[in-house]
C-alpha positions in Angstrom: -4.0 -15.3 5.8 -3.5 -19.0 5.7 -0.3 -18.8 7.7 -1.5 -16.4 10.4 -5.3 -16.5 10.3 -5.8 -19.1 13.0 -3.1 -17.9 15.3 -4.4 -14.3 15.1 -7.9 -15.4 15.9 -6.6 -17.3 19.0 -4.6 -14.3 20.1 -7.5 -11.9 19.6 -9.6 -14.2 21.9 -6.9 -14.5 24.5 -6.2 -10.8 24.5 -9.9 -10.0 24.8 -10.2 -12.4 27.8 -7.0 -11.0 29.4 -7.9 -7.3 29.2 -11.6 -7.7 30.0 -11.1 -6.3 33.5 -8.1 -8.1 35.1 -5.8 -5.0 34.7 -6.0 -1.6 36.3 -7.3 1.2 34.0 -5.1 4.0 32.8 -1.5 3.9 31.9 -0.6 1.0 34.2 -3.4 -1.0 32.6 -2.2 0.0 29.1 1.3 -1.4 29.9 -0.2 -4.7 30.9 -2.5 -4.8 27.9 0.3 -4.1 25.4 2.4 -6.9 27.0 -0.5 -9.3 26.5 -1.1 -8.1 23.0 2.5 -8.0 21.8 2.3 -11.3 19.9 -0.9 -10.2 18.2 0.5 -6.8 17.2 3.6 -8.5 15.7 1.4 -11.1 13.9 -0.6 -8.3 12.3 2.6 -6.5 11.2 4.1 -9.7 9.7 0.9 -10.7 7.9 0.6 -7.3 6.2 4.3 -7.4 5.3 4.1 -10.8 3.8 0.9 -9.9 1.8 1.9 -6.6 0.2 -1.0 -4.9 -1.6 -1.1 -1.8 -3.8 -3.0 1.3 -3.0 -6.8 0.8 -3.1 -6.4 -2.9 -3.3 -5.5 -3.6 0.3 -8.3 -6.1 0.8 -6.4 -8.6 3.0 -5.0 -5.9 5.3 -8.4 -4.3 5.7 -10.1 -7.7 6.4 -7.6 -8.5 9.1 -7.6 -5.0 10.7 -11.4 -4.6 10.7 -12.0 -8.1 12.1 -9.5 -7.5 14.9 -11.1 -4.2 15.8 -14.7 -5.6 15.6 -13.7 -8.6 17.8 -12.6 -6.0 20.4 -15.8 -4.0 20.4 -15.3 -1.5 17.7 -18.1 -0.6 15.3 -16.7 -0.8 11.8 -17.8 1.2 8.7 -16.2 0.0 5.5 -16.0 1.7 2.1 -16.1 5.2 3.5 -15.5 8.3 1.4 -16.2 6.2 -1.7 -13.0 4.2 -1.2 -13.4 0.4 -1.1 -10.5 -0.2 1.3 -11.0 2.8 3.6 -12.7 2.3 6.9 -13.6 3.9 10.2 -13.6 1.8 13.4 -15.2 3.5 16.5 -15.4 2.5 20.2 -17.6 4.5 22.5 -17.1 4.2 26.2 -19.7 5.4 28.7 -21.6 7.2 26.0 -18.6 8.7 24.4 -16.4 11.7 25.2 -13.1 13.1 23.9 -12.3 11.4 20.6 -8.8 10.0 20.2 -7.9 8.7 16.7 -5.1 6.6 15.2 -4.4 6.8 11.5 -3.6 3.5 10.0 -1.9 3.0 6.7 -1.4 -0.4 5.0 -0.6 0.0 1.3 2.7 -1.3 -0.1 5.0 0.1 -2.8 4.4 -1.5 -6.2 7.2 -3.9 -7.1 8.9 -3.4 -3.8 6.7 -4.2 -0.9 6.6 -2.6 2.5 9.6 -0.3 2.0 7.8 2.5 3.9 6.7 0.4 6.9 3.0 0.7 6.6 2.7 -2.8 8.0 4.1 -1.4 11.3 1.8 1.7 11.1 -1.3 -0.5 10.8 -0.3 -2.9 13.6 0.7 -0.1 16.0 -2.6 1.9 15.4 -4.8 -1.2 15.9 -2.8 -2.1 19.0 -3.0 1.4 20.5 -6.7 1.7 19.9 -7.5 -1.7 21.5 -5.2 -1.1 24.5 -6.7 2.4 25.1 -10.3 1.1 24.7 -9.7 -1.7 27.3 -8.4 0.7 30.0 -11.0 3.5 30.1 -12.9 2.2 33.0 -16.0 4.3 33.4 -14.4 7.4 31.8 -16.5 8.7 28.8 -14.3 8.6 25.7 -14.3 7.7 22.0 -11.5 5.8 20.3 -11.3 5.8 16.5 -9.1 4.0 14.0 -9.1 5.6 10.5 -8.2 3.1 7.9 -6.4 5.2 5.3 -5.6 3.5 1.9 -3.2 4.4 -0.9 -0.9 6.8 0.9 1.8 6.1 -1.7 -0.4 6.7 -4.7 -3.9 8.3 -4.8 -3.8 9.4 -1.2 -6.8 8.1 0.6 -6.7 10.8 3.3 -7.7 13.5 0.8 -11.2 12.2 0.0 -11.5 11.1 3.7 -10.8 14.7 4.8 -13.1 16.1 2.2 -15.9 13.8 3.5 -15.4 15.3 7.0 -14.4 12.0 8.5 -11.4 13.3 10.5 -13.6 15.9 12.1 -15.2 13.1 14.1 -12.0 13.1 16.2 -10.4 15.7 18.5 -6.9 14.6 17.6 -5.0 12.1 15.5 -1.8 10.1 15.9 0.6 8.0 13.9 4.0 6.4 14.2 6.0 6.3 11.0 9.0 4.0 11.0 12.2 6.0 10.9 15.6 4.9 9.9 17.9 4.4 12.9 16.6 7.3 15.0 13.6 8.3 17.0 12.0 11.7 16.6 8.7 13.6 16.8 7.2 16.0 14.3 7.7 16.3 10.6 9.0 19.0 8.3 7.0 18.1 5.2 6.1 20.1 2.1 2.6 21.0 1.1 2.1 19.8 -2.5 0.0 20.4 -5.6 0.2 17.8 -8.4 -1.0 19.4 -11.6 -1.5 18.3 -15.2 -1.2 20.9 -18.0 -2.6 19.9 -21.4 -1.9 22.2 -24.4 -4.0 22.0 -27.6 -2.8 23.4 -30.9 -3.3 22.8 -34.5 -1.7 20.0 -36.6 0.0 20.7 -39.9 2.9 19.4 -42.0 6.0 20.4 -40.1 8.0 21.0 -43.4 5.5 21.8 -46.1 3.2 24.2 -44.1 4.4 24.8 -40.5 2.9 28.3 -40.6 -0.6 26.7 -40.7 0.0 24.9 -37.5 0.1 25.9 -33.8 2.5 23.7 -31.8 1.1 22.4 -28.5 4.7 21.3 -27.8 5.9 24.9 -28.1 3.4 25.7 -25.4 4.8 23.0 -23.1 8.4 24.0 -23.7 7.7 27.7 -23.2 6.0 26.8 -19.9 9.1 25.0 -18.8 11.2 28.1 -19.7 8.8 30.3 -17.8 9.0 28.1 -14.7 12.8 28.4 -14.8 12.5 32.2 -14.7 10.0 31.9 -11.9 12.3 30.0 -9.6 14.4 33.1 -8.9 11.4 34.9 -7.5 10.0 32.5 -5.0 11.1 31.5 -1.5 13.8 29.0 -1.0 11.6 26.2 0.3 9.6 26.1 -2.9 10.2 23.1 -5.2 8.8 23.0 -8.7 9.6 19.9 -10.8 7.9 18.5 -13.9 8.0 16.2 -16.8 6.7 16.2 -20.4 4.0 13.5 -20.5 3.1 14.0 -24.2 5.4 15.6 -26.7 3.5 14.9 -29.9 3.1 11.9 -32.1 5.6 12.4 -35.0 8.4 14.8 -35.7 7.0 15.7 -39.1 3.7 16.8 -37.7 3.2 20.1 -35.8 2.0 18.7 -32.4 -1.7 19.4 -31.9 -1.6 18.1 -28.4 1.1 18.0 -25.7 1.1 17.8 -22.0 3.2 18.2 -18.8 2.8 17.2 -15.2 4.3 19.4 -12.4 4.7 19.1 -8.7 4.7 22.4 -6.9 5.7 22.1 -3.2 6.4 24.4 -0.3 6.6 24.5 3.5 3.4 26.6 4.1 0.1 26.1 2.3 -1.0 29.8 2.2 2.2 30.9 0.4 2.3 27.8 -1.8 -1.2 28.7 -3.0 0.2 32.0 -4.4 3.0 30.2 -6.1 0.6 27.7 -7.7 -1.4 30.6 -9.2 1.8 32.0 -10.6 2.6 28.7 -12.2 -0.9 28.7 -13.7 -0.2 32.2 -15.1 3.0 30.9 -16.7 1.1 28.2 -18.4 -1.6 30.6 -19.6 1.1 33.0 -20.9 2.8 30.2 -22.7 -0.5 29.3 -24.4 -1.2 32.9 -25.4 2.3 33.3 -26.8 2.1 30.1 -28.9 -1.4 30.5 -30.1 -2.6 27.4 -28.3 -4.9 26.7 -25.4 -4.2 25.1 -22.1 -6.3 23.0 -19.8 -5.2 22.9 -16.1 -6.2 19.9 -14.0 -5.2 19.5 -10.4 -4.6 15.8 -9.7 -4.2 16.0 -5.9 -3.2 18.4 -3.1 -1.5 17.8 0.2 -1.1 20.2 3.0 2.1 20.4 5.0 2.1 18.5 8.3 1.1 21.0 11.1 3.3 20.5 14.1 1.8 21.3 17.5 4.4 21.8 20.2 2.3 20.6 23.1 1.3 17.5 21.2 4.9 16.7 20.3 5.9 17.2 23.9 3.2 14.8 25.1 4.7 12.1 22.7 8.2 12.8 24.0 6.9 12.5 27.6 5.2 9.2 26.8 8.2 8.0 25.0 10.3 8.5 28.1 7.7 6.6 30.1 8.0 3.8 27.6 11.7 3.7 27.5 12.6 6.1 24.6 15.1 8.5 26.2 15.3 11.0 23.3 12.8 12.0 20.6 14.1 15.2 19.1 12.0 17.5 17.1 13.0 18.1 13.4 15.6 20.7 12.5 14.0 23.2 10.1 17.4 23.7 8.5 17.8 20.1 7.7 15.2 20.2 4.9 12.0 18.4 4.4 11.1 14.8 4.3 9.0 15.1 1.2 5.2 15.2 1.2 2.5 13.1 2.8 -1.3 13.1 2.9 -1.0 13.0 6.7 -0.5 16.7 6.2 -4.0 17.0 4.9 -5.3 15.2 8.0 -3.3 17.5 10.2 -5.0 20.6 8.6 -8.4 19.3 9.7 -7.6 18.3 13.4 -4.5 18.4 15.6 -2.2 15.5 14.6 1.2 14.3 15.6 3.5 12.0 13.7 6.6 10.5 15.3 9.3 8.1 14.3 10.9 5.0 15.9 14.0 3.3 14.7 13.8 0.1 12.8 17.5 -0.4 12.2 20.8 0.2 14.0 22.2 1.7 10.8 20.8 4.4 8.5 18.3 2.9 6.1 16.8 4.7 3.1 13.0 4.8 2.8 11.5 3.1 -0.2 14.4 0.7 -0.4 15.0 -3.1 -0.3 16.8 -2.5 3.0 13.8 -0.8 4.5 11.6 -3.7 3.4 13.9 -6.0 5.4 14.0 -3.6 8.4 10.2 -3.5 8.7 10.2 -7.3 9.0 13.1 -7.4 11.5 12.9 -8.0 15.3 13.7 -4.3 15.8 11.0 -3.2 13.3 8.5 -5.4 15.0 9.3 -4.0 18.4 8.9 -0.5 17.1 5.2 -1.3 16.3 4.7 -2.6 19.9 6.4 0.4 21.4 4.5 2.8 19.2 1.2 1.2 20.3 2.2 1.7 23.9 3.2 5.4 23.4 0.1 6.3 21.5 -2.3 4.6 23.9 -0.7 6.3 26.9 -0.8 9.7 25.1 -4.5 9.0 24.3 -5.2 8.3 28.0 -3.6 11.6 29.1 -5.6 13.6 26.5 -8.8 12.0 27.8 -7.9 12.4 31.5 -6.6 16.0 31.2 -9.1 18.3 29.4 -6.8 21.3 29.9 -4.1 19.6 27.9 -6.4 18.7 25.1 -7.7 22.3 25.0 -4.1 23.6 24.9 -3.2 21.4 22.0 -6.3 22.5 20.1 -5.5 26.2 20.7 -1.9 25.8 19.5 -3.1 23.9 16.4 -5.7 26.6 15.6 -2.9 29.2 15.7 -0.6 27.0 13.5 -3.3 26.7 10.8 -4.0 30.4 10.8 -7.3 30.3 12.7 -6.4 32.1 15.8 -3.8 34.4 17.6 
């Protein structure tokens, strides 16, 4: 904050003065506003990059983002959903209307830094929200920034979704830095992270093993059962686990042992049936070994729900902003893992898109990606994303039929309509 605090404050003031009415409203006004805000967006991205903070400890990032939004007329609620570094910033124009939201992330990877580009996500979301809010004219509308902590670890969007926060908005948007290509949509896997704890009975492993009941046997039998299960689930299912407790000493029959499993799949409804089968495998292993098992779900993501009309809107706004091609994902190319953005997309229509941060392929969660999200190309991706999202937000506000179409498609995609 020492390096950037004063210059950011000056830029906030200059941007607020510049966009206070000198520009035309709508997309032409958004272009001008983004040009005026470009240094500010970049300063935000750089500050968060140079001050990496772990999940649920993003105090500097939240301070900067909430101050920037408050200085531009947003009403800020901090500590929402019981999370100290989660926030909701809301701007109501002409009494409020269609609610457009931008989902900011700002946590870094422990020991690595911003190898997933959350500094660019945060800056682009703040920039988009401010640019849209300054160009509404007399149009009734609501602009929201959801500050979502700990995407990499405890997944802040999960309690935020459970608290009903995302339902304040009609739609949600986010740009996630890509490698060297642009694109829109995400093939992600729904996920359940589960802990299995087996309890047995200790005994001397040589003198009286028959008096013991091995909790480790329960864990190992569960792993064997999962291996047999793999043959009888769809190809998109991924089940992978580790032993987190295998006992205390080799000469004692383990009275406690534990395992942690990820169970993933492309579609939440089918994944739920697979998770129940994994539970049955664990229960069967406990029954077979004379032990008991406690099952605890650590967290759950939904798959990202792709909405065709929403993705096309981003493609169209990308072309307006100079991005010639933003292809949709190839289902045959496999998934990009799992994200708590999927949980948000199961509550309201959401779209995630990617912009390149490098001219060459760069792996996510790598030192090279840390550098790319601090590069001139990375910085420009945040500015460009802010422009695209703000323009898309304007079209959704100005065209009720388009917003209704997106909502209808999303309802079908999540299984709530035909």
